[in-house]
C-alpha positions in Angstrom: -38.9 -16.2 33.7 -35.1 -16.4 33.9 -33.8 -16.7 37.4 -31.1 -14.4 39.0 -28.8 -17.5 39.3 -29.1 -18.2 35.5 -28.3 -14.7 34.6 -25.2 -14.6 37.0 -24.1 -18.0 35.6 -24.3 -16.6 32.0 -22.4 -13.4 32.9 -19.8 -15.4 34.7 -19.4 -17.8 31.8 -19.3 -14.9 29.3 -16.6 -13.1 31.6 -14.4 -16.3 31.7 -14.7 -16.7 28.0 -13.7 -13.1 27.5 -10.7 -13.6 29.8 -9.5 -16.7 28.1 -10.0 -15.2 24.6 -7.9 -12.2 25.7 -5.2 -14.4 27.1 -5.1 -16.5 23.9 -4.9 -13.3 21.8 -2.0 -11.9 24.0 -0.2 -15.2 24.0 -0.7 -15.5 20.2 0.8 -12.0 19.7 3.8 -12.9 21.8 4.3 -16.3 19.9 3.8 -14.4 16.5 6.6 -11.9 17.6 8.8 -14.8 18.5 8.2 -16.4 15.1 8.9 -13.2 13.3 12.4 -13.1 15.0 13.0 -16.7 14.3 12.3 -16.1 10.5 14.8 -13.1 10.6 17.4 -15.2 12.5 17.0 -18.2 10.0 17.1 -15.9 7.1 20.4 -14.5 8.1 21.9 -17.6 9.7 21.6 -19.5 6.5 23.3 -16.6 4.6 20.1 -15.8 2.5 20.2 -12.1 3.3 23.9 -11.8 2.4 23.3 -13.7 -0.9 20.3 -11.7 -1.8 21.9 -8.3 -1.0 25.2 -9.3 -2.9 23.2 -10.2 -6.1 20.7 -7.3 -5.8 17.7 -9.6 -5.3 16.9 -8.4 -1.7 14.9 -5.3 -3.0 13.7 -6.9 -6.3 10.2 -7.0 -5.0 9.0 -3.4 -5.7 11.9 -2.1 -3.7 10.8 -4.0 -0.5 13.2 -6.2 1.4 12.4 -9.9 1.0 13.2 -10.4 4.6 10.6 -7.9 5.6 7.9 -9.6 3.5 8.6 -13.0 4.9 8.8 -11.9 8.7 5.6 -9.8 8.4 3.7 -12.6 6.6 4.8 -15.1 9.2 4.0 -12.9 12.1 0.5 -11.8 11.2 -0.5 -15.3 10.0 0.4 -16.9 13.4 -1.4 -14.0 15.2 -4.5 -14.5 13.1 -4.5 -18.3 13.9 -4.6 -17.4 17.6 -7.3 -14.8 17.1 -9.5 -17.3 15.3 -9.0 -19.6 18.3 -9.8 -16.7 20.7 -13.0 -16.0 18.8 -13.9 -19.6 19.0 -13.6 -19.6 22.7 -16.2 -16.7 22.8 -18.6 -19.1 21.1 -20.1 -16.3 19.0 -20.8 -17.6 15.6 -20.5 -14.3 13.8 -17.2 -13.4 15.4 -15.8 -16.9 14.8 -16.9 -16.9 11.2 -15.3 -13.5 10.7 -12.0 -14.4 12.0 -12.0 -17.8 10.2 -12.8 -16.1 6.9 -10.1 -13.5 7.7 -7.5 -16.2 8.3 -8.4 -18.0 5.1 -8.2 -14.8 3.1 -4.9 -13.8 4.6 -3.5 -17.3 4.0 -4.3 -16.9 0.2 -3.0 -13.4 0.3 0.3 -14.6 1.8 0.7 -17.4 -0.8 0.0 -14.8 -3.6 2.5 -12.3 -2.2 5.2 -15.0 -1.9 4.5 -16.2 -5.4 4.6 -12.7 -6.8 7.9 -12.1 -4.8 9.4 -15.2 -6.3 8.4 -14.0 -9.8 10.0 -10.6 -9.2 13.2 -12.2 -8.0 13.2 -14.5 -11.0 12.5 -11.5 -13.4 15.5 -9.8 -11.8 17.7 -12.8 -12.2 16.7 -13.5 -15.9 17.2 -9.7 -16.7 20.8 -9.7 -15.2 21.7 -12.9 -17.1 20.3 -11.5 -20.4 22.2 -8.2 -19.8 25.4 -10.1 -19.1 25.0 -12.2 -22.2 24.5 -9.0 -24.3 21.2 -10.2 -25.8 20.0 -8.4 -29.0 17.9 -5.4 -28.3 19.8 -4.5 -25.2 17.8 -2.9 -22.4 14.6 -3.0 -24.3 14.7 -6.7 -24.6 15.7 -7.1 -20.9 12.8 -4.9 -19.8 10.4 -6.6 -22.0 11.3 -10.0 -20.6 11.2 -8.8 -17.1 7.8 -7.3 -17.7 6.4 -10.5 -19.1 7.6 -12.5 -16.1 6.3 -10.0 -13.7 3.0 -9.9 -15.5 2.6 -13.7 -15.3 3.5 -13.7 -11.7 1.0 -10.8 -10.9 -1.9 -12.6 -12.8 -1.2 -15.9 -11.2 -1.1 -14.1 -7.8 -4.5 -12.4 -8.5 -6.0 -15.8 -9.4 -4.8 -17.3 -6.2 -6.7 -14.7 -4.2 -9.7 -15.2 -6.3 -9.6 -12.2 -8.7 -11.6 -13.2 -11.7 -11.0 -10.2 -14.0 -7.6 -11.6 -15.3 -9.0 -12.9 -18.6 -9.2 -9.4 -19.9 -5.8 -8.6 -18.8 -4.5 -11.9 -20.5 -6.1 -10.8 -23.7 -4.6 -7.3 -23.6 -1.1 -8.6 -23.0 -1.4 -11.3 -25.6 -2.3 -8.5 -28.1 0.6 -6.4 -27.0 3.1 -9.3 -27.2 1.8 -10.2 -30.6 2.1 -6.6 -31.8 5.7 -6.4 -30.5 6.7 -9.8 -32.1 5.3 -8.6 -35.4 6.9 -5.2 -35.2 10.2 -6.8 -34.3 9.8 -9.2 -37.2 9.1 -6.4 -39.6 12.1 -4.5 -38.3 14.3 -7.5 -38.9 12.9 -8.1 -42.3 13.3 -4.5 -43.4 16.9 -4.4 -42.0 17.7 -7.7 -43.8 16.0 -6.3 -47.0 18.0 -3.1 -46.9 21.2 -4.8 -46.2 20.4 -7.6 -48.7 20.0 -5.0 -51.6 23.7 -4.2 -51.4 24.7 -7.8 -51.2 22.5 -8.8 -54.1 23.9 -5.9 -56.2 27.4 -6.9 -55.5 26.7 -10.6 -56.5 25.0 -9.4 -59.7 27.8 -7.1 -60.6 30.4 -9.8 -59.9 28.6 -12.4 -62.2 27.9 -9.7 -64.7 31.5 -9.1 -65.1 32.3 -12.8 -65.4 29.7 -13.2 -68.1 31.1 -10.3 -70.1 34.6 -11.8 -70.0 33.2 -15.3 -71.0 31.4 -13.9 -74.2 34.3 -11.6 -75.3 
């Protein structure tokens, strides 16, 4: 039979562990908030925000400010690190496993979000350069190139977080791109063919006139 002293000791031990876990969680949130502010200060101190706003890249990620994405990811990642430590102090395997799994999942999610964000910024940059260069096809070509870059970024981001259903998406997009290339090729061929008819007719008429003069 368990003695009263043992029960009291276990209660005391559990209470102390709970207090330490709470302190760690609170300290973790405070540090996470400090990290969030440091990210914002560094982002603005090095002129990244000004450059991103001037070039139009700041809201290239689905209309969300890139600064907001970075600071929120940094804040909650740091907080989850401290929560995992707080759970370990409680010495409860299920709780510890849950927060460790949550931390790992959030880390992968953060990497995926940053990767997709970089892809969105790259798509915006390439699109602007193509528009400035006056690429053939105009806005359609620009939108197509941006869509392809965004798609590749999205698929890679999904693969990072462990999504396995991207093979079907890859196949669909491959078929769409192939169809667009074929349609573009046919359009160019038809245009050249229609324009070439007039050119060929002019050449034939020209040589026909020369042959008539030669045999007169």
